[in-house]
TORLO-723700 format. One record per residue (C-alpha): residue in one letter; x, y, z. Coordinates in pm, whole numbers, padded with zeros to 5 digits, always signed. Example, Ala and Ser with C-alpha at 12.3 -4.5 7.8 and 13.67 -1.06 7.14 Angstrom:
2
A+01230-00450+00780/S+01367-00106+00714/
***
This chain:
563
M+06145+15599+17494/D+06429+15637+17246/S+06672+15647+17534/I+06584+15294+17628/T+06791+15044+17434/N+06852+14670+17453/Q+06619+14607+17743/T+06302+14416+17809/I+05970+14578+17904/R+05722+14364+18098/I+05353+14469+18091/R+05067+14294+18268/I+04781+14212+18030/K+04459+14382+18136/D+04248+14270+17844/A+04321+13929+17701/H+04137+14014+17381/N+04301+14344+17289/V+04646+14443+17401/I+04825+14740+17246/F+05172+14859+17333/I+05238+15219+17255/G+05561+15286+17069/D+05727+15471+16791/T+05671+15406+16426/G+05874+15137+16257/I+05836+14914+16561/E+05924+14545+16587/T+05689+14279+16717/G+05698+14151+17067/M+05720+13791+17178/V+05459+13574+17343/C+05337+13505+17694/E+05573+13354+17948/E+05486+13054+18162/G+05240+13080+18445/H+05110+13434+18386/D+04991+13668+18114/D+05299+13885+18092/I+05425+13984+17750/L+05794+14025+17675/I+05877+14282+17414/Q+06232+14295+17289/K+06348+14658+17249/K+06517+14723+16918/E+06639+15014+16714/G+06342+15234+16627/G+06100+15154+16907/V+05919+14883+17101/G+05696+14609+16974/I+05319+14594+16954/L+05131+14272+17012/N+04762+14285+16923/N+04465+14051+16946/V+04574+13792+17199/Q+04317+13510+17190/E+04260+13182+17371/L+04188+12874+17161/S+03944+12610+17276/P+04186+12426+17242/W+04359+12455+16903/G+04027+12568+16750/D+03937+12829+16492/V+04068+13175+16565/Q+03833+13475+16582/N+03879+13826+16707/Q+03649+14000+16949/D+03409+14092+16668/G+03363+13730+16567/I+03563+13774+16246/G+03824+13505+16185/I+04179+13638+16181/E+04332+13327+16027/S+04170+12985+16007/I+04427+12723+16099/E+04197+12431+16028/D+04350+12389+15685/D+04695+12388+15840/F+04603+12095+16063/H+04507+11890+15756/V+04784+11961+15514/D+04733+11938+15140/G+04875+11668+14915/N+05225+11812+14936/G+05236+11773+15310/I+05159+11513+15573/E+04820+11348+15587/S+04637+11384+15915/I+04709+11107+16161/E+04444+11218+16409/D+04209+10927+16330/D+04471+10666+16413/F+04649+10849+16695/H+04369+11023+16875/V+04392+11221+17194/D+04269+11008+17482/S+04028+11173+17721/E+04253+11077+18009/D+04539+11266+17845/L+04351+11596+17812/R+04484+11714+18145/S+04834+11706+17993/T+04726+11903+17686/L+04818+12270+17668/E+04561+12536+17577/P+04776+12782+17383/K+04681+13139+17295/L+04708+13279+16948/H+04886+13614+16898/F+04901+13851+16605/L+05263+13902+16509/E+05386+14214+16342/E+05730+14060+16296/R+05737+13889+15955/D+06095+13766+15954/E+06070+13386+15973/E+06436+13348+16067/I+06404+13577+16370/L+06086+13407+16489/S+06235+13061+16434/S+06536+13159+16643/R+06299+13269+16918/I+06122+12932+16909/L+06461+12764+16940/E+06551+12978+17240/L+06219+12921+17415/S+06225+12545+17349/R+06577+12505+17480/S+06475+12697+17792/N+06175+12464+17840/K+05931+12754+17795/V+05678+12512+17654/R+05370+12733+17635/S+05556+13033+17498/A+05726+12828+17228/L+05400+12660+17129/E+05205+12986+17116/L+05467+13147+16899/Y+05462+12845+16668/I+05084+12843+16615/S+05085+13220+16577/M+05338+13184+16296/E+05125+12913+16136/A+04815+13133+16157/S+05010+13418+15998/C+05123+13194+15709/L+05481+13211+15835/Q+05686+12894+15815/P+05917+12809+16106/S+06247+12647+16020/T+06294+12271+16042/R+06537+12317+16328/A+06286+12529+16522/C+06007+12275+16468/N+06222+11986+16582/S+06334+12181+16888/L+05971+12253+16974/L+05879+11886+16934/S+06167+11785+17162/C+06056+12040+17421/L+05695+11918+17415/L+05794+11551+17433/R+06044+11580+17717/N+05781+11771+17917/G+05518+11504+17858/F+05294+11682+17605/L+05268+11406+17346/N+04923+11511+17225/D+05040+11863+17153/A+05352+11727+16984/L+05135+11513+16755/R+04925+11817+16667/V+05234+12020+16587/F+05358+11728+16380/E+05033+11734+16181/T+05072+12101+16097/M+05430+12068+15977/K+05464+12085+15600/K+05693+11861+15405/E+05951+12137+15374/T+05987+12161+15753/T+06010+11788+15828/S+06325+11580+15838/G+06427+11233+15937/H+06492+11366+16285/T+06131+11488+16303/Y+05995+11141+16238/S+06245+10983+16476/L+06130+11209+16759/I+05762+11136+16704/L+05793+10762+16644/K+06011+10712+16951/A+05768+10910+17169/V+05464+10722+17036/A+05636+10388+17101/K+05721+10489+17456/A+05373+10620+17538/R+05148+10390+17334/G+05355+10085+17253/C+05560+09939+16971/D+05257+09828+16768/T+05115+10180+16756/A+05449+10322+16643/L+05479+10052+16375/K+05128+10128+16251/M+05214+10496+16228/F+05543+10423+16052/M+05383+10195+15795/K+05111+10451+15722/L+05372+10719+15665/E+05586+10477+15467/R+05303+10418+15219/K+05324+10784+15121/G+05597+10801+14859/T+05678+11167+14925/V+05723+11101+15295/V+05950+10800+15240/N+06192+11028+15059/I+06226+11230+15380/F+06309+10926+15591/D+06680+10895+15658/V+06884+10613+15805/I+06831+10757+16155/T+06455+10717+16113/Y+06498+10353+16016/N+06741+10297+16303/T+06484+10444+16540/M+06220+10200+16421/I+06459+09906+16441/S+06550+10005+16799/I+06178+10018+16883/C+06141+09663+16750/V+06451+09556+16944/K+06293+09654+17275/V+06007+09406+17223/N+06218+09143+17039/N+06011+09186+16721/W+06272+09047+16483/V+06020+09005+16198/Q+05949+09378+16174/A+06317+09457+16232/E+06406+09248+15926/R+06130+09413+15720/I+06250+09763+15810/W+06608+09660+15728/K+06496+09554+15379/S+06290+09872+15337/L+06595+10079+15430/K+06796+09923+15148/E+06511+09935+14896/N+06480+10310+14949/G+06845+10370+14867/H+06990+10414+15216/R+07310+10258+15347/A+07292+10095+15686/T+07528+10224+15953/T+07723+10048+16226/I+07436+10125+16464/T+07192+09958+16224/Y+07391+09637+16213/D+07453+09639+16589/L+07078+09658+16649/L+07001+09389+16392/V+07264+09140+16507/S+07176+09177+16876/T+06806+09128+16798/F+06854+08829+16569/V+07091+08656+16812/R+06861+08715+17108/C+06562+08582+16912/G+06749+08273+16792/Q+06769+08387+16428/S+07137+08309+16382/E+07129+08294+16001/L+06989+08647+15981/A+07256+08761+16227/F+07529+08613+16006/D+07372+08776+15697/A+07375+09117+15866/Y+07737+09068+15974/S+07846+08962+15623/E+07672+09261+15465/M+07836+09493+15716/V+08184+09361+15636/Q+08114+09386+15261/N+08014+09750+15307/G+08349+09822+15470/L+08210+09890+15817/K+08393+09781+16131/P+08188+09562+16366/S+08185+09647+16735/G+08315+09418+17005/D+07964+09356+17140/M+07845+09249+16797/M+08132+09005+16751/Q+08080+08857+17094/A+07709+08812+17019/L+07799+08640+16692/I+08040+08404+16866/S+07762+08311+17110/A+07533+08242+16814/C+07803+08028+16651/V+07834+07826+16970/K+07460+07759+16979/E+07460+07658+16613/G+07775+07448+16646/K+07958+07657+16385/W+08294+07660+16557/G+08478+07745+16233/L+08282+08069+16193/A+08324+08140+16564/R+08699+08106+16525/S+08694+08338+16222/V+08499+08608+16407/F+08729+08571+16707/Q+09035+08615+16486/S+08878+08930+16338/M+08832+09067+16688/L+09198+09017+16769/E+09310+09171+16440/S+09090+09475+16510/G+09262+09527+16844/L+08953+09430+17042/N+08993+09235+17365/P+08718+08973+17397/N+08565+08936+17741/I+08584+08617+17943/V+08234+08510+17832/T+08348+08518+17469/Y+08664+08321+17548/N+08464+08060+17738/A+08208+08029+17459/L+08482+07986+17199/I+08671+07727+17405/N+08347+07536+17459/S+08259+07550+17088/I+08604+07436+16971/G+08609+07166+17239/K+08281+07021+17111/A+08444+06993+16769/G+08725+06785+16924/E+08995+07046+16860/V+09170+06998+17193/E+09501+07164+17104/L+09325+07468+16964/C+09123+07494+17285/F+09437+07527+17491/K+09582+07783+17248/V+09275+08001+17299/F+09309+07938+17672/G+09666+08070+17654/L+09546+08384+17473/M+09285+08429+17741/K+09542+08425+18022/N+09775+08656+17830/S+09492+08908+17787/G+09459+08935+18164/H+09145+08727+18220/T+09129+08485+18512/P+08981+08144+18424/D+08657+08065+18605/A+08465+07743+18665/Y+08306+07763+18320/T+08652+07787+18159/W+08779+07479+18340/N+08464+07283+18263/A+08499+07367+17892/L+08862+07247+17895/L+08774+06926+18080/G+08491+06866+17834/A+08727+06917+17541/L+08969+06657+17680/N+08682+06413+17732/R+08561+06452+17374/G+08917+06400+17256/N+08925+06068+17448/R+09205+06199+17668/H+09048+06080+17990/M+09368+06047+18192/D+09454+06407+18099/T+09105+06505+18212/L+09161+06356+18556/R+09507+06513+18584/L+09368+06856+18496/F+09086+06802+18746/E+09336+06730+19024/S+09528+07043+18922/I+09211+07252+18944/K+09138+07112+19291/R+09470+07244+19414/K+09382+07599+19305/K+09236+07772+19608/S+09087+08049+19395/I+08854+07808+19216/Q+08543+07681+19389/L+08460+07342+19243/N+08100+07284+19143/A+07894+06979+19050/H+07962+07026+18677/L+08338+06992+18726/Y+08296+06682+18942/N+08058+06524+18691/T+08300+06585+18406/A+08570+06404+18603/L+08327+06121+18685/L+08252+06086+18314/S+08621+06020+18250/C+08622+05761+18528/Q+08328+05588+18362/R+08504+05581+18025/L+08817+05438+18189/G+08626+05193+18408/S+08803+05345+18707/W+08543+05253+18969/D+08771+05317+19268/R+08861+05668+19144/S+08495+05746+19086/L+08415+05643+19445/Q+08688+05875+19574/I+08544+06166+19378/L+08196+06084+19508/W+08324+06092+19867/Q+08498+06424+19799/M+08170+06567+19678/E+07998+06455+19997/A+08278+06599+20211/S+08256+06934+20026/D+07880+06955+20088/I+07817+06970+19715/P+07466+06845+19632/I+07498+06507+19461/S+07251+06462+19180/T+07112+06148+19020/E+07346+06215+18728/S+07650+06191+18957/Y+07539+05858+19104/N+07463+05726+18755/L+07817+05808+18642/V+07961+05616+18939/L+07732+05322+18864/G+07852+05339+18503/S+08211+05308+18625/C+08119+05000+18826/E+07939+04854+18525/A+08242+04911+18300/A+08468+04748+18561/R+08216+04462+18614/K+08178+04531+18984/P+07809+04447+19046/K+07835+04425+19423/V+08002+04765+19444/A+07728+04902+19217/L+07461+04768+19454/Q+07634+04939+19748/V+07641+05270+19558/Y+07270+05226+19485/E+07196+05166+19854/Q+07389+05483+19941/M+07191+05670+19679/V+06860+05560+19830/H+06989+05639+20180/K+07070+05997+20067/K+06712+06023+19933/C+06834+06077+19580/I+06563+05958+19342/P+06684+05696+19089/D+06577+05720+18726/T+06557+05473+18438/F+06930+05510+18364/T+07007+05415+18725/Y+06814+05089+18699/L+06950+05008+18354/S+07308+05040+18479/L+07229+04826+18785/I+07063+04556+18575/R+07355+04539+18333/S+07601+04517+18623/C+07403+04241+18794/S+07370+04056+18464/W+07748+04038+18431/G+07761+03883+18778/S+07457+03659+18715/L+07287+03813+19020/W+06939+03720+18895/S+06769+03741+19232/E+06885+04102+19266/V+06763+04170+18912/K+06421+04025+18997/E+06408+04237+19311/I+06480+04552+19109/L+06202+04470+18862/D+05957+04405+19146/H+06022+04746+19305/V+05988+04967+18997/P+05691+05029+18766/P+05690+04811+18452/D+05932+04958+18200/V+05993+04806+17858/S+06357+04922+17849/L+06433+04745+18178/Y+06279+04415+18064/N+06465+04436+17735/A+06793+04488+17925/V+06722+04190+18154/I+06646+03958+17861/H+06957+04076+17675/G+07170+04001+17981/M+07019+03656+18033/C+07068+03560+17670/L+07428+03683+17670/R+07497+03482+17987/G+07337+03170+17831/N+07041+03152+18069/I+06786+03093+17792/S+06518+02927+18005/L+06508+03221+18245/A+06512+03463+17951/K+06212+03280+17802/K+06020+03313+18129/M+06102+03682+18148/Y+05996+03726+17785/M+05662+03556+17854/K+05604+03774+18160/M+05691+04084+17959/C+05428+03999+17698/E+05169+03912+17965/I+05188+04258+18127/G+05145+04427+17789/L+05502+04541+17721/K+05620+04521+17361/P+05978+04392+17324/D+06211+04573+17086/G+06358+04423+16771/K+06683+04318+16935/T+06498+04131+17212/R+06279+03943+16962/A+06581+03857+16748/L+06773+03721+17049/M+06479+03508+17159/I+06420+03365+16810/Q+06791+03294+16767/N+06830+03121+17103/L+06504+02925+17077/R+06610+02797+16733/K+06949+02688+16872/N+06774+02517+17161/S+06541+02332+16921/I+06829+02215+16701/T+07019+02094+17008/K+06721+01886+17122/N+06674+01730+16779/N+07041+01637+16757/R+07018+01449+17086/Y+06788+01178+16941/P+06888+01124+16576/S+06818+00742+16575/Q+06462+00790+16702/R+06396+01039+16428/H+06538+00799+16161/H+06340+00503+16297/H+06018+00702+16290/Y+06046+00772+15917/A+06159+00423+15846/
***
C-alpha cells in the first residue's frame, strides 16, 4: 500500500450505512460520492489512504442518525442560525411542492479530515466541475462536523447549485451560512436567482427583510445594491430603484458607474427625467465618468422635457470625453435645438454629425426643416426641401412633405403647395387629412376660395375623411370670397359644430353682412349651440351700430314726437 502514491482508489459501496476503507495509521479522509453512483474517491496522501465512515442518506436535509439510531450531529440548529447569523427565510421563501423534483437528496458523510482549508478547496473544485451532489454532500458534512467552509467555497457552491437549477437547495445552503461566511456576492447570487425564478417582488421582499437586520446590512456591498437595482430595472420599478439608491448612500457606500448607468436608464425609460438628472449630477460630482449610453439617454430626456440647454451641455461633455454620439443622439439634439429656434446652432451640430461619419437620414432632414420653419425662414425651408429631393439616397416621407407644405401655408404660396401635393400623389405617398389641410391653409392665406373648394373635392374623391380643421379653413376661405351659398352647403352636410357656426358668423360680420349673420346667430341658438364670447361681442357691436344708423335716418320724427 505504501508503494502507491498520488493516485485515486475507487471502491464500490456495498453498505450505504457503514463503509470502512482499510489503510495505514495516520490516514487522511476521503472525499464524497461522485455523481450518478455510490463510488467514493479517496485521495492517496503521504502516510496512507483515507477512511470514510457512516455514510447516511437524509430525508431530505433531515436529522442525522447512525445505524443505531444515535444522532451523529444534529444540523437542525445550523439551519436556523443564532442571533449572530442569518435568520431563517424558509417561511417566506418556501419550497414549492412542484419544485421537489429538482431538489437534491444529499448524503451525510463522517469526515476524518479536519482541515477546513483543504475541504473548502475541494468544494471549490467540485463546484467548478459541476459535481453538484458531491459538492453539496461535502458541504453539509462539514456543517454537521462543526467545520466552517470558506466564503469563497460557499459562494462557489451556491453558483453551482443555481446554474444547475437547484434553487431550493441553494436557499437551504444560504440559510446555513453563518455571518462570517457570507459576503455581498453571496446575497447578490441569491437575490438574482430568486428574482429570476420567483419574480422581482419576491426578491424585493427578501431584500427588505434582510435589510432590516442591522448586522446583515453591514455585509451588503455596492454590488448587492447594484444587483437589486438591476432587478428593479427589468420590471421598470423606478420607485424601488430610487429607494435602494438612497439606502445605498445611507449605509455609507459610494455608487459606481454601473449604479448610475442603471439608475439613469431606468428613470429616463419611466419618464422620471428629474431623477435622471439628479443621478447624473451626483455622478459628475463624485468624479465618475458617464458612459456614452447614459449621456445619450440624458439627451433624449432633455429633448422630451424641452431642456435644450442641458442637452447641449451633455452633448458637449460627450465630445470632450472623446465619445462619438450615435445618429439618434445627433437627431434628438438637432430637433431639441430647432424647437428652441436656434437655427444656426442646429446646422453647426449637423456639420459635426457629418464630420463624425454619420449619414443624415429622414429624421435629420425633418428636424432641420422644422428648425427653419420655427425660425420663420420659410423660403430657406423650401430650398432645403428641393435640395433633399435631389438626393437619391433619401426616400422622402409624408413628414418631410408636410413640413414643406407648412412653409407654403405660412407664405401663402398656394400654387407651390399644389405642386407638392401632386408630387406626393405621383410618388404614391399616402396623403393624410393633415396634408390636405395644409394645402387648404395655403389657399386661405392667398384668398383663393375657389381653388380651396377644388382641393376639397379632390380630398373627398380620394376618400380622405375631412375633420373640423378642414371645414374651418374652407369656411374662412369662402367667407373672404362671400361664397355664402357654399358656406350654407358645408353647414348642411356636417353635424352641428359650434366652432363652425362661430367661424361663419365671424366671416359674415367682417364682410358686413349683418342681416345674414343675425339669421345664422338665431339658427345657432335654436339648435342649442352656445356662441363664444367673440361671436356675442360681434353681434352686440353690429346690432348696436345698426340701431344707431336707423335712428339717425329719422331725426326730425324723433324731435317732433317729443315736442
